[in-house]
N, C-alpha and C positions, 0 to 999 in steps of 0.2 A: 500438444498436450490436450487431454480431454477437458470437457467443461466441468464445472464444480459438481454437477450431478452425475459425473462419470459417463456422460454421453459422448459418443464419437460422431454421431449424426443426430438429427432431430428424432429419429426412430430407433437408433441403435445405441444400446447402453452396455458398458462393460460389466459383467457379473463380478461380484466381490470374490477374491481368492481366499480371504480370511474374514468372514462376516463379522467376527467379534472386533476386528481392528479396522477394517476398510469402511469406516463410517465418516471419515473426514474428506478433505479435498484431495483429489489426485494431484500429485506434484512431481516435478523433476528434482531428484535429489534423494538423500542428502549428499552434497558435494563437499568433500574435505579440501580445505584451502591450505596448501603447504605453508608452514610457518606461522599460521594464525594462532594467537594465544589470547586467553581471557584478558579483557581490559583494552585490547586493541580495537580499532575501528575498521569495519569492512565497507569498502566503497563498491556499490553496485551500480554499474553504468548500464542503463537500459538502451541497448542499441536499436532494437526493433521488436515490434509485436505485430504479427500478421494473423488476422482472424480467418476462420473458415467462412463458408457461404451461408451459414444458418445461425440463428440464435434463438433463445427463449427466455422469457421473464415469467417466473412462477410467483403467484401470490400464496399466502397461507391458507386460502380457501379452495385449494385444488383447481385453481384457474391458471391458464397459461396463455401468454401472448407469444406467437411465433413470428420470427423476423427473417426476412431475406436480406442478406448482407452483400453489397457489391459496390465497388467504386467509392468507398468511403461513406456510403449512405445505408441506413437501415430502413426497411419498409415493412409496415404492419398496420392493420386496421385502416387502410386507406391513407395512412400518414407517412411522413418521412422524417428521419432523424439523422443528424450528422454524427458519424462515428468518431470515437476517440479511444482506440484500444489500449488497454493496460492490463497488468497482472495484479489481481487482488491480493495474492499471497506472495510475500517476499520476506524471508526471515530465517531465523535460526532457533533451535530448541532452547527451552529453559535449562539452567544449569543443574536443576534437581533431577535425579534419576527417576525413571518411570515412563508411563505412557501418557502423552499430553495431547489434548484435542487440538485440532487445527483451526477451530473457529474463532477464538479470541485473538486480537492483536496483543502484543506484549512489547516491552521496552526493547526487545531484541528483534522486533519486526513480527512477521506473521501475516495474519489476515487484516492488513491495514485498510484495504479497500479505498484507497485515495485516488480519485479520478485524475489528479494532476500528474501522476507518475507514468506518463506516456513516453514514447520513444524520444530519446534525447535527454531525458531526465537522469539525475544521479541521486541515489539514496545512500545515506550513510547510517550504518547500524553499529551499536556497541556489540562486540563479540562476547558471547556468554560462556563458550566452551572452547577448549583447545581444538584446533582443526576447523572451527566455525560450523561445519555441517549445515551449509546453506541449502535451502530448498525454495522452489518457486512454482507457482501454479495459479489456478482460479482465473483464467482469462475472461475478460469482459470486453465487449465491443463498445459499450457506452454505459455511463452511470451518472446519476445526479448525486450531489452532496446529500448524504443521509442514507441512501439506498433503502428507502422507507418501506418497501414491501419485503425486504430480505434478500432480493436478488436484483442483479443488473440485467443487461443483455448477456446472459451466460452463453459461451461459445467455445469452440476449440481454437487453438492458436499454435503458431510456431513463433518462438521468441529467441532472441540472442541477447545475452547479458555478458558483461565483462566484469570480473571480480578482481579487486586489488586491495591490499592491506595498506592502511594509513597509520603511521606511528606518530603523527604530529597533530592528531585531532581527537583528543579524548572526549568521549560522549557518555552521558547517562541515558539519553533517550534519542530516538531517531531524528535526523534532520534530512532535508532534501534540497537540491538545487534544481529548479525547473525553469522553463523559459521565462525570463524576466522577473524572477522572484526567488526568495528563500522561503522554505517551509520548516516549521518545527512541529512536532507531534506530541500529543498526550493521550493516554488511554486509561480509563478507570470505569468502575461501575457507575460513578456519579459524574454527570456532565460538568459540574462546577470544578471538580477535582481534575478532570481531564483538561479543562480549559486552563487551569492554573499551571499544570505541568507544561502545556504547550507555550504558555506565556513566559514561564521561567526559562524555558529553552530558548525562546526568542530574545529575551533580555540578555542572556549569555552570548548568543550569537551576535547581537548588535554590539555588545561590548568588544567582542573579538574583531568583527569586520569593520566597525566604525570607530574603534578606539574610544569608547564611551565608558564612563563609570556606571555602576549599577542603577543608581537613582535617575541619572540622565537618560539611560537606555529605557528605563521603565516609563518615564514621562513621554519620550518619543514614541514608544510602543503604543501608548494610550491614544495617540493622535495619528499614527501612521501605519499601524498594524491591524489587519483584519483577522478575526477569529471565525473559522468556519467549522461546521459540524461535518466530520468526515463520514461517519456512519453511526447509526443508532441501533443496529440489529445483531451485533456479534457478541452480546454478553458484556463486553467492555466497550463503552462508548468511546468514539474517537473524535478528537478535535485537532485541527491543524491551524497554526498561526501563519499568516502570509505577510511577508514584507516585500512589496513590489520594488523593483529597482528605481522606479520613477516616483516613489512615495517621499523620499528624503534624499537630498543631494547636497554636495558641498557648495559653498558660496564661490 
């Protein structure tokens, strides 16, 4: 799949086929999931994400840093950076009819831009429409929490995902299982609201996974859960709560 800027290489860019519509992320999809119905949960298993040999990071001031990508390392400006490839966009459309931008994340996924969702991770999303109509794209070779200049190492990629329906895991907002931890997500225009959504999701998850009441889960979240700013550049700010497997354990 092309980079978020519709680049196939550092110098080659796909021209828009429909300029009035082709202003968002290039994505693979939408994929209709047989039997998917509103209110179910879509399990997205990220099997692999393999990047191209180049990458670029653009700032809002028409400046670009160009990267060489090889053997898990990015090189630019005489420096090296360990790569951790992931797809920034994983999600489904809103239930309302119309044309919807790809840039904001929503409770049904989208431009989440969470650097933790690398190969081996599993993302769980509430299904907003019958058939799910799942899409994926926006490959990144590496990103810091926040994505503070608006782009990561944008690159091309080949990715493999496995989609399954879950009937036993009702969700209002996304959650994820990554190596050694659970994540819950919140998105909103205001950071505090996004943080509360992520925290509420984690309290619910802890109640389910650890068999805790709401107030006990909230107390333990206050001492064992970390809140991280996923990104601050997509209109809707993202926060993900992190519960590490080694943060709390049974006696």
